[in-house]
C-alpha positions in Angstrom: -124.9 -205.9 -181.2 -125.8 -206.9 -178.0 -124.2 -210.2 -176.9 -127.4 -211.6 -175.7 -128.7 -211.3 -178.9 -125.8 -213.9 -180.6 -126.2 -217.5 -181.0 -125.1 -219.6 -177.8 -124.0 -223.1 -177.4 -125.1 -224.8 -174.2 -123.1 -227.9 -173.6 -125.1 -230.7 -172.5 -122.5 -233.2 -172.3 -118.7 -234.2 -173.3 -116.9 -237.2 -173.9 -113.0 -237.8 -174.5 -112.3 -239.6 -178.1 -109.8 -242.1 -178.8 -109.6 -240.7 -182.5 -110.1 -237.2 -184.5 -113.4 -236.5 -185.3 -114.4 -234.8 -188.8 -118.0 -234.8 -188.7 -121.3 -235.1 -186.3 -125.0 -235.3 -188.0 -127.9 -235.8 -186.3 -130.1 -238.3 -187.1 -133.1 -237.2 -188.6 -136.3 -238.0 -186.6 -134.5 -239.1 -183.8 -132.7 -238.2 -180.5 -129.1 -239.9 -181.5 -126.2 -238.6 -183.9 -123.5 -239.9 -185.7 -120.0 -239.3 -185.3 -117.1 -239.7 -188.1 -113.4 -239.5 -188.2 -110.2 -241.3 -188.0 -108.5 -243.8 -185.8 -104.6 -243.2 -185.0 -104.1 -246.2 -187.4 -106.2 -244.5 -190.4 -109.0 -246.5 -189.9 -112.6 -245.0 -190.1 -114.7 -244.3 -187.3 -118.5 -244.4 -187.7 -120.0 -244.1 -184.2 -123.7 -243.7 -183.0 -124.6 -241.8 -179.5 -127.5 -240.9 -177.8 -128.2 -238.7 -174.5 -129.2 -240.8 -171.8 -129.9 -239.1 -168.4 -127.5 -236.6 -169.2 -124.6 -238.5 -170.3 -123.4 -239.9 -173.7 -124.3 -243.0 -174.5 -122.3 -244.9 -177.6 -125.1 -247.3 -179.0 -123.2 -248.3 -181.8 -119.4 -248.6 -183.1 -118.3 -249.5 -186.6 -114.8 -249.0 -188.1 -114.3 -248.8 -191.5 -111.5 -249.0 -194.0 -110.3 -245.5 -194.2 -111.0 -242.5 -192.4 -114.4 -240.7 -192.9 -114.2 -236.8 -193.6 -117.9 -235.7 -194.0 -121.1 -237.3 -193.9 -125.2 -236.0 -195.0 -128.5 -237.6 -194.7 -129.6 -235.4 -197.6 -129.1 -238.3 -199.9 -132.0 -240.7 -198.6 -136.2 -239.9 -197.5 -136.2 -239.4 -194.0 -137.9 -242.5 -193.5 -135.0 -244.3 -194.5 -132.1 -242.2 -192.7 -129.1 -243.8 -194.8 -126.3 -241.4 -194.4 -123.9 -241.0 -197.1 -120.2 -240.4 -196.6 -116.6 -239.7 -198.4 -113.6 -241.1 -197.1 -110.1 -240.4 -197.3 -109.8 -242.6 -200.5 -112.4 -240.2 -202.2 -115.3 -243.6 -201.7 -118.7 -242.2 -201.6 -120.5 -244.8 -199.6 -124.2 -245.0 -198.6 -124.4 -246.7 -194.9 -127.1 -248.2 -193.5 -127.1 -246.7 -190.1 -128.9 -249.8 -188.1 -126.5 -251.9 -189.2 -123.4 -249.9 -190.1 -123.0 -251.7 -193.8 -122.6 -250.3 -197.0 -125.4 -250.3 -199.4 -124.0 -248.4 -202.2 -120.3 -247.4 -202.9 -118.0 -245.6 -205.7 -114.9 -244.1 -206.1 -116.4 -240.5 -206.5 -112.9 -238.4 -206.0 -109.4 -238.9 -206.8 -108.4 -238.5 -203.1 -109.6 -237.2 -199.9 -112.9 -235.5 -200.0 -113.4 -231.8 -199.2 
Protein backbone atom coordinates (compact mmCIF):
# COMPACT_ATOMS: atom_id res chain seq x y z
CA UNK A 1 0.00 0.00 0.00
CA UNK A 2 1.34 3.38 -0.99
CA UNK A 3 1.48 5.83 1.94
CA UNK A 4 -0.21 8.48 -0.21
CA UNK A 5 -3.35 6.31 -0.14
CA UNK A 6 -3.43 6.17 3.66
CA UNK A 7 -5.68 8.48 5.70
CA UNK A 8 -3.98 11.67 6.79
CA UNK A 9 -4.44 13.74 9.92
CA UNK A 10 -3.99 17.46 9.45
CA UNK A 11 -3.57 19.54 12.59
CA UNK A 12 -5.41 22.85 12.34
CA UNK A 13 -4.84 23.98 15.91
CA UNK A 14 -3.66 22.63 19.25
CA UNK A 15 -4.19 23.65 22.82
CA UNK A 16 -2.88 22.56 26.22
CA UNK A 17 -5.45 21.22 28.67
CA UNK A 18 -5.63 21.15 32.46
CA UNK A 19 -7.79 18.00 32.49
CA UNK A 20 -7.85 14.52 30.97
CA UNK A 21 -9.89 14.47 27.75
CA UNK A 22 -11.91 11.33 27.02
CA UNK A 23 -14.16 12.16 24.07
CA UNK A 24 -14.65 14.83 21.44
CA UNK A 25 -17.65 15.18 19.12
CA UNK A 26 -18.37 17.61 16.30
CA UNK A 27 -21.70 19.34 16.85
CA UNK A 28 -23.95 18.43 13.90
CA UNK A 29 -24.42 21.15 11.27
CA UNK A 30 -21.92 23.49 12.91
CA UNK A 31 -18.23 24.42 13.04
CA UNK A 32 -18.09 23.69 16.78
CA UNK A 33 -17.16 20.64 18.81
CA UNK A 34 -17.69 19.36 22.37
CA UNK A 35 -14.80 18.11 24.48
CA UNK A 36 -15.52 15.87 27.46
CA UNK A 37 -13.26 14.66 30.23
CA UNK A 38 -12.33 14.72 33.90
CA UNK A 39 -10.48 17.30 35.99
CA UNK A 40 -7.76 16.35 38.53
CA UNK A 41 -10.43 16.76 41.24
CA UNK A 42 -12.57 14.08 39.46
CA UNK A 43 -15.19 16.61 38.29
CA UNK A 44 -16.67 16.35 34.83
CA UNK A 45 -15.51 18.68 32.06
CA UNK A 46 -17.89 19.70 29.25
CA UNK A 47 -16.45 22.38 26.97
CA UNK A 48 -17.49 23.69 23.56
CA UNK A 49 -14.88 25.05 21.14
CA UNK A 50 -14.83 26.55 17.69
CA UNK A 51 -12.06 27.41 15.25
CA UNK A 52 -11.61 31.16 14.94
CA UNK A 53 -8.97 32.37 12.45
CA UNK A 54 -6.93 29.22 12.89
CA UNK A 55 -7.09 29.20 16.69
CA UNK A 56 -9.28 27.27 19.10
CA UNK A 57 -11.74 29.46 20.95
CA UNK A 58 -13.54 28.09 24.01
CA UNK A 59 -17.12 29.34 23.82
CA UNK A 60 -18.67 27.38 26.71
CA UNK A 61 -17.30 25.62 29.78
CA UNK A 62 -19.26 23.64 32.35
CA UNK A 63 -18.15 21.60 35.33
CA UNK A 64 -20.21 18.49 36.06
CA UNK A 65 -20.51 16.32 39.16
CA UNK A 66 -18.47 13.39 37.78
CA UNK A 67 -16.01 12.83 34.93
CA UNK A 68 -17.60 12.30 31.51
CA UNK A 69 -16.37 9.15 29.77
CA UNK A 70 -18.09 9.34 26.37
CA UNK A 71 -20.80 11.09 24.38
CA UNK A 72 -22.97 10.95 21.26
CA UNK A 73 -25.32 13.20 19.31
CA UNK A 74 -27.20 10.17 17.93
CA UNK A 75 -29.80 10.33 20.73
CA UNK A 76 -31.55 13.43 19.37
CA UNK A 77 -32.60 14.92 16.02
CA UNK A 78 -29.98 17.09 14.26
CA UNK A 79 -32.27 20.10 14.61
CA UNK A 80 -32.20 19.80 18.43
CA UNK A 81 -28.53 18.73 18.86
CA UNK A 82 -28.76 17.48 22.45
CA UNK A 83 -25.76 15.37 23.48
CA UNK A 84 -26.04 12.12 25.46
CA UNK A 85 -23.18 11.35 27.84
CA UNK A 86 -22.15 8.61 30.26
CA UNK A 87 -20.27 9.67 33.38
CA UNK A 88 -17.96 7.80 35.75
CA UNK A 89 -20.85 6.87 38.06
CA UNK A 90 -22.71 5.15 35.19
CA UNK A 91 -25.30 7.90 34.75
CA UNK A 92 -26.70 8.55 31.27
CA UNK A 93 -27.32 12.29 30.95
CA UNK A 94 -28.73 14.21 27.99
CA UNK A 95 -27.59 17.83 27.90
CA UNK A 96 -28.85 20.91 26.10
CA UNK A 97 -25.58 22.04 24.50
CA UNK A 98 -26.60 25.69 24.34
CA UNK A 99 -27.08 25.97 28.11
CA UNK A 100 -25.10 22.97 29.42
CA UNK A 101 -28.03 21.83 31.54
CA UNK A 102 -29.36 18.32 31.95
CA UNK A 103 -32.64 17.57 30.15
CA UNK A 104 -32.78 13.92 31.20
CA UNK A 105 -30.74 11.59 33.38
CA UNK A 106 -30.98 8.00 34.52
CA UNK A 107 -28.69 5.52 36.27
CA UNK A 108 -27.82 3.39 33.23
CA UNK A 109 -24.83 1.39 34.48
CA UNK A 110 -23.60 0.18 37.85
CA UNK A 111 -20.35 2.14 37.39
CA UNK A 112 -18.15 3.84 34.77
CA UNK A 113 -19.44 3.77 31.20
CA UNK A 114 -17.30 1.94 28.65
